[in-house]
C-alpha positions, 0 to 999 in steps of 0.5 A, spaced: 519 406 176 514 408 180 517 413 183 519 416 177 512 417 174 510 420 180 516 425 181 515 427 173 508 427 174 506 423 169 502 416 169 505 410 170 504 406 164 507 413 160 514 412 164 514 405 162 513 405 155 519 412 154 523 407 158 522 401 153 523 405 147 529 408 151 532 400 150 531 399 158 529 392 161 523 394 164 517 390 165 512 394 170 511 401 175 514 397 180 521 395 175 527 398 178 533 402 175 539 405 176 540 412 178 543 414 170 538 410 167 532 414 172 535 422 170 535 419 161 528 417 163 526 423 166 531 428 161 526 425 156 519 428 158 522 434 159 518 439 154 521 445 150 522 452 152 516 456 152 517 464 151 514 469 156 508 472 152 506 465 151 506 463 158 500 462 161 496 466 166 497 462 173 489 460 176 486 464 182 486 458 186 493 455 184 496 450 189 502 453 191 504 449 197 504 443 194 510 446 189 514 450 194 514 444 200 517 439 194 525 439 195 530 439 189 536 436 188 543 439 188 544 436 181 536 439 178 539 446 181 542 450 176 546 457 175 543 464 174 544 465 167 541 458 166 534 459 171 532 464 166 531 460 160 528 454 164 522 451 161 520 450 169 524 449 175 527 442 176 524 437 181 528 435 187 531 427 186 529 424 192 533 418 193 539 421 191 538 426 197 537 419 201 542 415 197 547 421 200 545 421 207 545 414 208 553 415 206 554 420 210 551 416 216 555 410 214 561 414 215 560 418 221 558 410 225 565 409 222 568 415 225 565 414 233 563 422 231 558 422 236 555 419 242 547 420 240 544 418 234 539 423 233 545 429 234 549 426 228 544 426 223 541 432 225 548 437 226 552 433 221 548 433 216 548 439 211 542 443 213 536 445 209 533 451 211 532 454 205 525 453 204 524 457 211 528 463 208 535 460 211 532 459 218 531 453 221 525 452 223 519 447 225 516 447 219 522 444 216 520 437 213 526 434 214 528 435 221 520 433 223 522 427 219 528 425 222 526 427 229 520 421 228 524 416 225 529 418 232 523 414 236 522 408 231 526 401 231 531 401 225 529 395 220 522 394 220 521 393 212 523 399 210 525 398 203 528 405 202 534 403 208 534 396 205 536 399 198 541 403 201 545 398 204 546 394 197 547 400 193 553 405 194 551 411 191 556 418 191 553 424 193 551 429 188 555 436 188 551 441 192 548 447 188 545 454 190 538 453 193 531 455 191 527 459 196 520 455 194 517 458 201 519 465 199 516 465 192 510 461 194 508 467 199 510 472 195 505 469 189 500 468 194 500 475 197 499 478 189 494 473 188 489 476 195 491 483 193 489 482 186 482 479 188 480 483 193 481 489 188 477 485 182 471 484 187 471 491 189 472 493 182 466 488 181 461 492 186 463 498 183 461 496 177 454 493 179 452 499 182 454 504 177 449 499 173 444 499 178 444 507 177 443 507 170 438 502 169 434 506 175 435 513 172 433 509 165 427 506 168 424 513 168 423 515 162 421 507 159 415 503 158 414 497 164 415 492 158 422 495 156 425 494 163 426 488 163 429 487 156 434 493 158 436 490 164 437 483 162 442 487 157 445 491 161 447 485 166 449 482 160 454 488 158 457 490 164 458 483 167 466 483 170 471 479 167 475 475 172 483 478 173 488 474 171 493 475 176 500 476 174 507 472 175 514 474 178 519 475 172 524 470 175 519 464 177 519 459 171 513 457 168 510 450 171 506 447 166 503 441 170 496 441 172 495 444 179 491 444 185 486 450 186 488 454 191 483 459 196 485 465 198 481 466 203 484 459 206 490 457 209 492 449 209 498 444 210 497 439 203 502 435 206 504 430 212 511 428 215 513 424 209 518 427 205 516 424 199 509 429 199 503 426 202 502 418 202 494 416 200 490 413 205 488 406 205 481 407 205 477 403 210 470 401 207 468 399 214 470 407 217 464 411 214 468 418 218 475 414 214 473 416 208 470 423 209 477 425 213 480 423 206 482 428 202 482 425 195 475 421 197 468 423 193 465 428 199 470 431 200 471 434 193 463 434 192 463 439 198 469 443 195 465 444 188 459 446 192 462 451 195 466 453 188 459 454 185 456 458 191 463 463 190 461 463 182 454 464 183 455 472 187 459 474 182 453 473 177 448 479 176 442 478 179 435 476 175 431 481 174 424 479 176 419 477 171 412 481 173 406 478 171 403 480 164 396 484 164 391 480 162 384 482 159 377 481 163 372 476 158 365 480 157 362 473 157 363 468 161 359 461 161 360 458 168 357 450 171 355 450 178 360 446 183 365 450 180 372 451 184 375 459 186 381 455 182 377 454 176 374 460 176 381 465 177 384 460 171 378 462 167 378 469 168 386 469 167 385 471 175 390 470 182 386 465 186 387 468 192 385 475 189 378 471 188 379 469 195 379 475 198 373 479 193 369 473 196 371 475 203 369 482 202 362 479 198 361 475 206 364 468 203 369 464 206 371 460 201 378 456 199 381 455 191 379 449 192 372 450 194 365 448 190 361 456 188 354 455 187 351 458 181 349 464 186 355 466 188 358 465 181 353 470 178 355 475 184 363 474 183 362 475 176 358 482 176 362 484 182 368 483 175 363 486 170 363 479 166 356 477 163 355 470 166 351 465 163 349 458 165 352 452 161 347 447 159 350 441 160 346 434 157 346 430 163 348 423 159 346 418 166 338 422 166 334 418 163 328 421 165 329 426 160 326 422 155 320 422 158 318 429 158 323 432 152 319 435 146 324 435 140 324 426 142 319 424 139 317 426 131 311 429 130 311 425 123 312 418 125 307 418 130 301 412 130 296 409 134 298 405 140 294 401 144 291 403 150 295 400 157 289 399 163 290 397 169 284 394 174 284 396 180 278 395 187 278 392 193 279 385 195 275 379 193 271 384 188 273 380 182 279 384 180 283 376 179 276 373 175 275 379 171 282 378 169 283 370 167 276 371 164 279 376 160 285 372 159 282 365 157 277 369 152 279 374 148 287 371 146 288 374 140 287 369 134 289 361 133 293 364 140 288 359 144 292 356 150 299 358 149 299 361 155 305 358 158 309 364 162 306 368 167 310 375 166 306 380 169 301 383 163 297 381 157 294 383 151 288 382 148 284 383 141 277 386 140 275 388 134 283 388 131 285 392 136 290 390 142 289 392 149 294 391 153 292 389 161 297 390 167 295 384 172 299 388 178 298 390 184 294 396 182 293 402 187 301 399 189 305 400 183 300 406 181 303 410 187 309 409 186 309 411 178 305 417 179 311 419 184 316 419 178 312 423 174 310 418 169 304 416 167 304 408 165 296 407 165 292 410 160 284 407 163 283 404 170 277 400 170 275 400 177 271 394 179 267 395 184 262 389 188 255 390 187 252 388 194 259 390 197 259 397 195 264 403 196 270 399 200 276 403 203 281 400 198 275 402 192 277 410 195 284 408 195 285 406 187 279 412 186 283 418 189 291 415 186 286 415 178 285 422 180 291 424 182 295 421 176 289 424 172 287 417 169 280 416 166 276 411 170 271 406 167 266 403 173 266 395 172 259 393 177 261 385 178 257 380 181 250 383 178 247 376 179 247 376 186 241 376 189 243 382 194 246 386 188 244 393 188 248 397 182 244 403 184 247 404 191 254 403 188 253 409 183 250 413 188 256 412 193 261 413 188 258 420 187 259 422 193 266 421 191 267 425 185 266 419 181 260 419 177 257 417 171 256 419 164 248 418 166 249 423 171 252 429 168 259 425 169 266 424 166 266 416 167 262 410 164 260 406 168 258 398 165 255 392 170 258 386 169 259 379 171 266 375 171 264 370 173 259 368 169 262 372 161 256 377 162 257 384 159 265 383 157 265 385 151 261 391 152 266 393 157 272 393 152 268 396 147 268 401 152 275 401 153 276 402 146 272 408 145 275 412 151 281 411 148 279 414 140 278 419 145 284 420 148 288 419 142 293 415 145 300 416 140 307 414 139 313 414 135 316 406 133 322 410 130 326 413 136 330 408 141 325 405 145 323 408 153 319 405 158 317 402 165 319 396 169 313 393 171 316 387 174 323 384 175 325 377 179 332 374 179 332 366 175 337 361 177 338 359 170 336 366 166 339 371 172 336 378 172 329 378 169 326 383 168 318 384 164 318 392 161 313 395 157 315 399 151 311 406 152 315 410 145 320 407 140 322 400 138 325 394 144 330 390 139 335 384 141 342 386 143 340 393 144 344 397 149 340 398 155 339 402 162 334 400 167 333 404 173 341 404 177 343 397 172 345 397 164 346 391 160 344 388 152 337 386 151 340 379 151 333 375 149 325 378 148 319 373 150 312 376 150 306 375 154 305 368 150 312 365 152 315 366 145 322 369 143 320 375 139 326 379 136 322 386 136 317 390 141 314 396 139 309 401 143 305 399 149 308 392 149 309 388 154 316 384 154 321 380 159 328 381 158 334 377 160 342 380 160 341 386 165 346 386 171 342 386 176 335 386 178 332 393 177 326 396 181 319 396 179 317 402 177 323 403 174 325 407 167 328 404 162 332 407 155 336 404 149 342 408 148 347 409 142 353 404 145 354 399 150 360 403 152 354 410 153 350 405 157 355 402 161 358 410 164 350 411 164 348 406 169 355 406 173 353 414 174 346 413 176 348 407 181 354 411 184 348 417 185 343 411 188 349 410 193 350 417 194 343 419 196 342 412 200 348 415 204 345 423 205 338 420 206 342 418 215 337 423 219 342 428 222 340 429 229 338 437 231 335 440 237 328 439 233 327 432 233 332 430 239 326 427 243 325 423 238 332 420 236 333 419 243 325 416 245 327 412 238 334 409 242 330 405 247 326 401 242 327 395 240 328 392 234 325 386 230 330 384 225 328 381 218 331 378 212 325 378 206 326 374 200 321 374 195 319 370 188 318 377 184 321 384 186 314 387 187 312 382 193 319 385 196 317 392 196 309 390 198 312 386 204 318 391 206 312 397 206 307 392 210 312 390 215 314 397 216 308 399 218 306 395 223 305 399 230 307 396 235 310 401 241 316 400 244 319 396 237 320 397 230 322 392 224 328 393 221 329 390 214 336 388 214 336 386 207 331 384 201 332 381 195 328 376 190 330 369 189 331 363 193 333 363 200 341 361 200 347 361 204 349 367 205 342 369 208 343 365 213 350 367 215 347 374 215 342 372 219 346 370 223 350 375 224 345 380 225 340 376 229 335 376 225 330 371 222 327 370 215 321 371 211 321 367 205 315 369 201 312 364 195 320 362 195 324 355 199 331 354 202 335 351 198 338 344 201 345 347 204 342 353 206 336 348 210 343 345 213 345 351 215 340 355 218 339 348 222 347 348 225 346 355 227 340 356 230 337 361 225 328 361 224 326 360 217 318 362 216 315 361 209 309 364 207 304 365 201 300 370 203 301 376 205 296 377 211 299 372 216 306 375 215 303 381 218 299 377 223 305 373 226 310 379 225 305 383 231 305 376 236 312 377 234 314 384 236 308 383 242 313 378 245 319 382 244 316 388 249 318 387 257 311 386 260 307 391 264 303 391 271 299 395 274 297 394 281 290 392 283 289 393 291 285 386 293 283 387 300 284 392 306 284 390 314 285 394 320 289 392 326 286 389 332 291 388 337 299 388 337 303 382 339 311 382 341 314 376 341 321 376 343 325 373 337 321 372 332 318 381 332 311 383 332 304 380 329 299 384 329 291 381 330 288 384 324 280 384 321 279 384 314 274 389 312 273 388 305 276 383 300 281 379 302 288 378 304 292 373 301 299 370 303 303 372 296 300 379 296 303 385 298 301 391 303 301 398 305 302 399 312 296 406 313 296 410 319 293 417 320 292 416 311 299 417 310 302 411 307 308 408 312 310 403 309 310 399 304 313 391 303 311 383 303 308 379 308 313 375 312 307 370 315 299 370 315 295 366 319 289 364 322 289 363 328 295 358 329 294 356 322 298 358 316 294 360 311 294 362 304 288 367 305 283 371 309 277 373 306 272 379 308 270 378 316 275 374 318 280 375 323 288 373 322 295 375 324 300 377 319 308 379 320 310 383 315 317 383 313 322 387 315 318 392 319 315 391 327 312 398 328 305 395 327 300 399 331 292 398 333 287 402 328 293 401 322 290 399 315 293 394 312 292 394 304 293 388 300 293 389 293 297 385 286 301 387 280 298 384 274 301 384 268 297 388 262 295 385 256 298 389 249 
């Protein structure tokens, strides 16, 4: 059944189903049937005759070779009259032919009509050379088959031979043969000629279409050219010509293989039944690629066919870029790239790059341009350039300078912020203690439970805020940021000491910030007090009393005995009233960080001074380069509050990190915007720190090389508050010891922990703790890793100790000191010993461990060490002035009379 299905070009299951319909005993495609049953099945699949008018044209690539090489059995050949009306050529009955040939071979073997089996098979069988035009040739498949069979042994599982031995079929009568090869050659030649004619016609048609399009384009606008080209290409696309079919050739409705007009190939093997499908070997990729029916070859054919089809298609017209008008105005921002500008003005980036090059600016399309370059470029295009004003959400300093941030109608009077400044030991701390203990808000005496760096007192029903900070240091940092936190400065000057260096520094800071000064002349209770001298010294530095025609108020007080404190506070209120200090409590709060620290239980704690607006609990806030939400607020008395108005100092928790003293803070609308602003500020601070790396130039090359020779003292600083960290870092870096510099590896607030010890070990540093202690784990790790921890509570002792450590790191310096001279009176040469010089000391002394120079006629001949020194026969350590002795110089024997011996030593210089 499989062979019948193959002959008919049908599927096996279809042939099996048809056989069952005809009543044959068939089970599957491997079942066998008689020849008569096979013919009956084949006859049932014959279609009705098709008229010539309805004959379908043959495909341009139909495989005529496959059809031509299949032999036709004698029974399937019809007469010439029947051939005209046949629906399709009948295929040969290979099975019947094989049986007939087997029958003839059996008869010839019985008659012994030949000696050579190959000659019998090739000579006595009927010739089948009709496919070669009646001429025997090497292309005869039957001849090749029998030649190959002559080399193979008989009976090796040949199923056909067994079937021929078991069954005896009668040979079929031979009929007229059909010359399939001649017909296929004629059909192929006709298809090639038609293909050549159609190609030439298509070429002529495309050339004519191009000429017509070129003439039409001369008279049309550019916009109409491409529309007409597209329409003309569709109309003039040639149709593929159909190859005619010979009249005497019957119509074959079976599926045919695509023929290639430009390539001939023999699709058949030596098997007479056609090519056998090769078994796929998955282990060999080349074998799969060589198979005709594999996907690899099919894909290749399809690709080739697509290329040929693409050649026949008309070329697509090139689309021209539409012309865009330039904008009249362009709003730009600094840092725009060339590509962004090109997209906005609808021009190619290459055009802008070329224009910039003509302007003398080398740029790529991804390069950012500054504002001046963008303006020049746009002016060259004739576009009016306007810079876009963008609001930087991360810039919290803008709230302090914007005019429209405060509501003029909502301004109210606020308490003054006062900072007490002065020289060391002039009574600043005593004055603060007196103010806190005697002028605390009514009903809250003794309620101070927490020191947060700022205080509020009440005088005559009005509040005054005092800042307990290192006046000059904090004042400098705040002035550098452009914010005047302090409204009034109280300059404390001791009546017995007068004006001191830090007093002058405080005066300069106050004048630079344009802050009024109230001079408090303290210690008037001391016997040596001289307030008039203090007033005169201050006048020399520009601080004039109102009595002398100046603008500064002078108050003589005694902080220790609480003398004239009321008068001082009244003066503060008077100056504040003159200044007309106003604030708007309705806006979102802004202010400045007074102090910051890390608490073990609370985390980052910051002391804030609200300058404008009102600060509430749960407000999203940005402080310096960090952000957070106000979790809790505590006032100067240690009590929790929910609201803080202008000029109110509060301590807050809820920040991600501890900010720096002097940083600004601002409240945002929501936590999302506060987080974005805080992260952006932290990123900018990091970039600024990286860019601050000093680059080597010709100007600073010598300083850089000199700095590379310096030795470094690595220090890790831990302190209780951020202000102490800053002050200690600045003080240590100001230590000036030639040849040594201080490197602050890390500085932070909080106790000394294990990570600090690990960092100190890795960086070969020691840890300085200021008002902090190490944890027990950190202490154990420091002992194990041999890391030095130094704890201090006075900053001056830290500086002194650091100077000693830096001096100890320097290499010792020595200077030469001449200790004596001697003159050679006689020389003695001793064999195997050397030359001994007898000398007399003329000045100073000559010691055993001193170095000597040999000077002859004022020229130094040799400089070396003494090998021996004797007084007569005794070894001595020194020979003093006016005495004689003998000496030997190590490595030198050319000592002569009257040579001068100069003795000297190298002494270390103290730094």
